[in-house]
N, C-alpha and C positions, 0 to 999 in steps of 0.2 A: 664176847669174843671181839677182838679187834681185827678188822680186815684192812688191807691196803686199798686206799680209795683211788679210783681213776681220776684223771683231771676233769674238773667240772666243765671246762670248755669243750670237752669231747662228748658230753652227755646231752640228751635231749630235754631232760628235766633235772631239777636239783637233786643232789645226793646229800643226805643229811645224817651226820653222826649224832644220834639222839642222846649221847652221853656228854657231848661237848657244850661248854657255855655258849649261850646265844642260839641254842637249838630252837627255842620257841619262836624267835624272830625269823629264823630260816624257814620254819614250818609255815609261818604266816605268809611269807613271800611266795613259797611254793603253792600254797593253797589258794591264794588270791590270783596268781598269775597263770598257773598251769592246772591246778586240781590234781596233779600227780607229783610224786617224788619217790626217790629211792630211800629206803631206811636201812642204815648200816649200824653195826655194833649193837645188835638186838638181843644177843644172848640165847638165841635158839640154836642148838648145836647143829653143826653141819651134818654130823652122823645121823641125827634124827630126820633131817630133811631128806637125806639120801635113802634112809629106810622107808620113809613115806613114799618116795618115788618107786622103790623096789616093790612094795606091796601094791601100789596102784597099778603098775604094769602087770603084775601077776593076776590081779583081779580082772582087769579089762581084757586079758588074753583068754579068759575062760569062755566056753561055749555060750552062745546067746541064751540058750534055754536055762543054763545054770544061773546066769546073771539075773534073769527075769524072775527067779524064785524070790528075790529080794527087791522087786520093783517098788519104786517109791509109792508110799501110801497116801492117804488123804491129808496127812500132816507133812508131806514133802520130805519124808525120810526114806532113804534107800536109793536104788539104782534108777537112773533115767536113761533110756536107750537112745541110740542114734535116731534122729528125726523127731524127738519128743519136744524140743524147744525151738522156737523161732523168735529171736530177739528183736528183729526189725521187719515185721511182716509187711510193712508198706513197701519196702525195697527188696526184700528177698523173694526169690522164685522157688526156693527150697528151704527146708529147715536147716539149722546149724549142723555142720558136719562134725558133731562131737557126741560123746556119751559121758556120763558123770555119775557121781554118787554123793548124796547129801547126808551129812552127819551133824546133828544139832545139839546145842544145849539151850535151855534145860532139857535133860533127858530124864523123864519121869515114868514111873510104872503106869501101865495102860489103865489100871483100875483105880488110880488115884484121882481125886477131884481136880488136881492141877492139870491132868491130862486133857481136861475139857476146855482149858483156856486156849485162846487163839495161838496157833503155831507152837503149842506145847504137845509133847507126845513121847513115845518110846522109839529110840533108834532101832533100825533093823540092821542085822549083821549077817554076812554069809556064814553058813555052818563052818565049824572049825575044820572039818575034813575037806571042805571046798577051798578055803583060803585061811590056813591056820594062823598066819601072822597079821592078817588085816586088822582085826579088831584091836589087839593090844597096841599096835603101832599107831593106828589112827587115833586112838584114845590119848596116847601120850603126846602126839603131835597137836591134837586139839587143845590139850591142857597147856602146852608150851605157847601156842599162839594166843590163847585167851589171856595168859599172863602178860605176854608182850602188849596186847591191846590195852590192858589196864595200865601198864606202865606209860603208854603214850598219852593217855587221856589228860593227865595234868599238863602236858606240853600243849595240847590242843586248847585247853582252857586258858593257859597263860598267853597263847598266841591271840586269843580273842579278848584279852584284858579282863578275864574272869578269875574268881578264886580258883586255885589249882584243884580243889576237890569238887568243883561244880559238876562235871560230868560223872565222876565216880559215884556221886550220890544218886545218879540216874541209871547207873549200871550195877545195881545190887543183885539182880538176877537176869542178866541180859540175854537177848537172843543172839546167839553166835553160831555160825554155820561153816563147817569145813566141807569143801567141795573138790575132791580130786577130779580132774577132767582129762579125757583122752580125745585128742583131735585126730581124725583119720588122715591117711596119706594123700587124700584127694586134693588136687590143686584147686585153690580158690580162684574164682573169677568174679571179682567185685562188680564189674560192669554188667555181668549177667545175673547178678543176685545170688551168687553161690559163695558162701563164706564159712570159715570155721565157727565164728560167732558174729552175728550181725551187729551193726552199729547200735550202741546202747549206752546209757549211763547206769551205774550201779544204784541200787535202791536204798541201801542202808546208811550207816554212819561213816565207817571207813572200811576199805577192803585192803587186805594184804595178799600179794600174789608172789608165788615162786614158780619158776619155770625151769625145765631142763635146758639144755644148751640150744634148743631150737627157737629161733626168733618167730615173731608173728604178731605180737601186740602192736597196735597202732593207735595213736590218739589224734583227735582233731584239734589242731592248734594253728591259729593265724591263717585259717582258710585252706589248710592242707592236711593230709594224713601223714603223721610223723612216726617213724619206727621208734619203739622203746625196747631195746634189747635187754635180755637178762644180764645181770651182773652177779658173778659168784659171791656168795656171802651177804647179799643184800636182798631185801624184799622191795617189790614195787608196791607203793601204797597210794590209794586214790580216794578222793572225796566221793561220798554217795549223796543221793538226793535228799535224804533226811538231814544230813549236816548242812547241805546247801540251804534248805528251808530254815533250819534252826538259825543260821547266820544271816538270813534275809538276803541271800545271794552274795554275801561277802566272799565266802569260800565257794569255789566252782566245782560242780559235778560235771566232769568233762566227758564228752562223747568218745567212745573207743570201740574197737572191733578187733577180731583176730582173723588173720589171713594166712593161708599156706601158699607161699610162692615157690616152694621147692617140692614139686610132685614126687611122690614116693617116700616122703619123710614124715613120719608121725610126730606128734608133739604131745608132751605131757605137762600139765601145770596143776597147781593146787591153790585154790582161792580160799581165803578165810574172811568171811563177811561178818562184820560186827554191827550190832544195833543195840539200843538201850532196852530197858525193861519194856515188856509188851504194852503196858498201860502208860508209859511215859508220854507226856503231851509235848509235841514238838511245835514250838511257837517262837516268834521273833525274840532273840536274845536282847537283853537291855543294852548291850554294848554295840548292837547292830541295828538299832531302831531309827536311825536318821532317815527321814523321808517317809516313815510309817511302814508297817508290815506289808510285805508283798505277797505273802502266802497265808491262807487260813490255818488255824491250829488243826492238828491231826494227831491221833495216837499212833504210836509205832506199829501196832498190830494191824490196825485198819489200813494203813498205807501199804505195808508189806503184803498182806493178803490180796489186795487188789492187783499188785504187780505180779504175784505168782499166778493168779488166775488168768491174767492177760497174756502171759507168754508161755506157760506150761500147759500143753494140751491135757496131760494126765491129771494135773492138779485141778484144772477146771472141771473135768469130767467127774472127779471124785468128790467135788465140793459143789453141790447144787444150791447152796444157800446164798445169802447176800454177797459174800466175797466173790463168788463166781460171776456175779453180774456187774461188778465194778469195771 
């Protein structure tokens, strides 16, 4: 789909048409200078995005007791209630004012050997009589976003002066997470430690975010919080910690947060987090090695499990092994 693009000078971060010549260089500039960009002409249908929001609103409007029937399990699949996550415990006085739902791939049978691997498992779904359209729509949206993420990988590789297939070879069975999010209508008070989502960096490779018409996303840029409003037809895409480590700090994983400065107005968003295969080793790329590696090698699963345990109270309680202690 081709969308009319706003003027770049009116935007806080670069807007990139991923089908245009020169897109890889534009990606490199965005990732080194901002860590954020808008992605346009992505081929995810507007209708599917709208249906995702419709089903998200229906689910989050259900009674709390109904939603808790699919509470997130030990593999972080399912519903996470209000108050379950605190992204910036050092500066927050209360948990994030949001609820969400985690849908992962790989999605494997509970009795399969693969289900015992880190961050592998079976997705939970609300019963059809509770939310009849939720599962098919979210599965279709997850599939479309996964396809988009794979189309972008060669651009990332080219931007890093690597063979275009470099990351595709490490995304053969990737960890990808769809997360519809509902922010309450409560006013954020950042100076009092009350936020929709506390200041944080994302943990994985790349994140793709779509939001309803309600603003709220802010990034830390040049010593100040900068609003990044939604653009119809485009995704906000940002670098995660794993890609920052892979690039030895060349690409920036930028601090960001969500604030509600319009009391009484709810906000719905949907994030799609992408990471490589669970056993992929993230270490300094050969094209980013000037000055020597800044980060020790780490596997994707080890890194992500530690992050989930550190910020999700439910995940930490349900996983009492090594991951919960990181």
